[in-house]
N, C-alpha and C positions, 0 to 999 in steps of 0.2 A: 804874609807874615801874620801870626796870631799869638795871643797870650794864652798859655795853657795854665790852669790852676788846679792843684790837687791838694785837698785838705784831708788828712787821715783822721784827725780828731782835734778839736778845739773847745775850750771852755773857760770858765772863770777860776776853776780849781780842778784838782784831780777827781773830785767827787761830783763835779758839775759839768757834764759834757753838753755842749750846746749844738756843735756841728760834728758830723761823723760821716766819713766816706763821701765827700763832695768832690766832683770832678767836672770841670767845664772849660771851654775855650771861648775867647772873645776875639772877634775879628776887628780890624781897623774901622773906626766909625761907629761901633756898637757901644752902647751904654749898659752897664749892669748895676743893679742895686740889690742890696740884701735887707729886707724889711721884716721886722719882728712883729709879734702879736699885737703890739701897741701902736704900730705904724712908724716906729722910729728905726 
């Protein structure tokens, strides 16, 4: 069993796209983090 993630587009507003065309799968026991330029 796994978790599949698909993000077409995400952001703070229609003019500010932060993520685009992101696709990944996470297996049981795996940890995933999304870290920005400032480390947060």
